[in-house]
C-alpha positions in Angstrom: 44.7 -25.4 -42.6 45.2 -29.1 -41.5 48.9 -28.6 -41.4 48.4 -25.7 -38.8 46.4 -28.2 -36.7 48.9 -31.2 -36.9 52.1 -28.7 -37.0 52.6 -28.0 -33.3 51.0 -31.3 -32.2 54.1 -33.3 -34.4 56.6 -30.8 -33.2 55.6 -31.3 -29.6 55.9 -35.1 -30.4 59.4 -34.6 -32.0 60.5 -32.6 -28.9 59.0 -35.6 -26.4 61.0 -38.0 -28.5 63.5 -36.0 -28.1 63.8 -36.2 -24.6 63.0 -39.8 -24.6 66.8 -40.4 -26.5 68.4 -37.7 -24.3 67.1 -39.8 -21.3 67.8 -43.7 -22.6 71.5 -41.8 -23.8 72.1 -41.3 -20.1 70.5 -44.2 -18.7 72.7 -46.4 -21.4 75.7 -44.8 -20.0 74.8 -45.4 -16.4 74.4 -48.8 -17.1 77.6 -49.4 -18.7 79.4 -47.7 -16.3 78.1 -49.6 -13.4 78.1 -52.9 -15.0 82.5 -52.3 -16.2 83.3 -50.1 -13.0 81.2 -51.4 -9.9 80.0 -55.1 -11.4 76.1 -53.8 -10.8 74.2 -52.7 -13.9 71.2 -50.4 -13.8 68.2 -52.6 -13.1 65.7 -52.7 -16.1 67.9 -50.9 -18.4 67.1 -53.3 -21.6 63.3 -53.4 -20.8 62.8 -49.6 -20.5 65.2 -49.3 -23.5 63.3 -51.4 -25.8 60.0 -49.6 -24.4 61.5 -46.6 -25.4 62.4 -47.5 -28.9 58.9 -48.2 -30.0 57.5 -45.3 -28.6 60.4 -42.7 -30.2 59.5 -44.7 -33.3 55.8 -43.9 -33.1 56.3 -40.1 -31.3 58.5 -39.6 -34.5 56.2 -41.1 -37.2 53.8 -37.9 -37.6 56.7 -36.1 -38.4 58.6 -38.5 -40.8 55.4 -38.5 -43.1 54.3 -34.9 -42.4 57.9 -33.4 -43.5 58.0 -36.1 -46.6 60.7 -37.7 -44.7 59.0 -41.5 -45.6 60.4 -43.6 -48.1 59.9 -42.8 -51.6 61.5 -43.2 -55.0 61.9 -39.9 -55.9 63.4 -41.0 -59.3 60.7 -42.5 -60.4 57.9 -39.8 -59.0 59.7 -37.4 -60.8 59.7 -39.1 -64.5 55.6 -39.4 -64.3 55.0 -35.3 -64.5 53.1 -33.6 -62.5 49.7 -35.5 -62.7 51.7 -38.4 -62.4 53.0 -37.1 -58.9 49.9 -35.9 -58.1 48.8 -39.7 -58.5 51.2 -40.6 -57.2 50.8 -38.8 -53.8 47.3 -39.8 -53.8 48.0 -43.5 -54.1 50.6 -43.2 -51.1 48.6 -41.2 -49.1 45.7 -43.5 -49.1 48.0 -47.0 -48.9 49.8 -45.2 -45.6 46.1 -44.3 -44.1 45.4 -47.9 -44.8 48.9 -49.4 -43.3 48.5 -47.5 -40.0 44.8 -47.7 -39.9 45.0 -51.4 -39.4 47.9 -50.9 -36.9 45.5 -48.7 -35.3 42.3 -51.3 -35.6 44.7 -54.2 -34.2 46.4 -52.0 -31.7 43.3 -50.6 -29.6 41.6 -53.5 -27.9 45.1 -54.9 -27.0 46.1 -51.4 -25.5 43.4 -51.4 -23.2 43.7 -54.7 -22.2 46.9 -53.9 -21.2 45.7 -51.1 -19.1 42.6 -53.0 -17.5 44.8 -56.0 -16.9 48.0 -54.1 -15.6 50.5 -55.7 -18.0 53.9 -55.3 -17.4 57.3 -56.0 -19.0 60.2 -57.7 -17.5 60.9 -59.8 -14.3 62.5 -59.1 -11.1 63.8 -55.9 -9.8 61.9 -53.2 -12.2 59.0 -54.5 -14.0 57.4 -51.7 -16.6 54.3 -51.1 -17.7 53.2 -51.8 -21.1 50.1 -50.0 -21.3 52.0 -46.5 -21.9 53.8 -48.2 -25.2 50.7 -49.6 -26.4 48.7 -46.4 -26.4 51.5 -44.4 -28.0 51.6 -46.5 -30.7 47.8 -46.2 -31.8 47.6 -42.5 -31.2 50.9 -42.3 -33.5 49.5 -44.1 -35.8 46.2 -42.5 -35.8 48.0 -39.4 -36.0 49.9 -40.8 -39.2 46.8 -41.7 -40.9 45.0 -38.3 -40.3 48.2 -36.8 -42.0 48.1 -39.7 -44.9 44.5 -38.6 -45.6 45.3 -35.1 -45.8 47.9 -35.8 -48.3 45.4 -37.4 -50.0 43.5 -35.1 -50.0 45.5 -32.4 -51.2 46.7 -34.7 -54.2 42.9 -35.7 -55.2 42.5 -31.5 -55.2 45.8 -31.4 -57.6 44.6 -34.2 -59.8 41.1 -32.1 -60.1 42.3 -28.6 -60.3 45.5 -29.1 -61.9 47.5 -27.5 -58.9 51.4 -28.0 -59.8 52.4 -30.2 -56.7 50.4 -32.1 -54.4 53.1 -32.2 -51.4 
């Protein structure tokens, strides 16, 4: 049930991240060509690329967790048996929720402050607002917390009911 709610959101964020990566590629090529042929780089490219990398990482985090793409030692977990795998999923779900929950907790106030103060990155010709990246970090981390908690709940059900796999 929970996956039916989060999967469209995760796929939308995946598409947005792909679009940003696609546009960032054009920006970098334009910057390199402008620098090489016209001795005039695209202004603000370092600021835009650095902000975009952070944004893309947190847009993709939900997909990485939901699809099972986060790092784990499958060789060790596979040796535990059915209940050991469910317990491993429970522990990883709780630890992942804790870690990303700390990001939400620590990032919310700075995101609000960045929006209120009009915080910008960069100097000179192009100043990039910092608040969109800060809010995407918080929102992406909150989505990951929800996905990790859902994984932990599935793992608890697998432990209690003896279901074959808590994935």
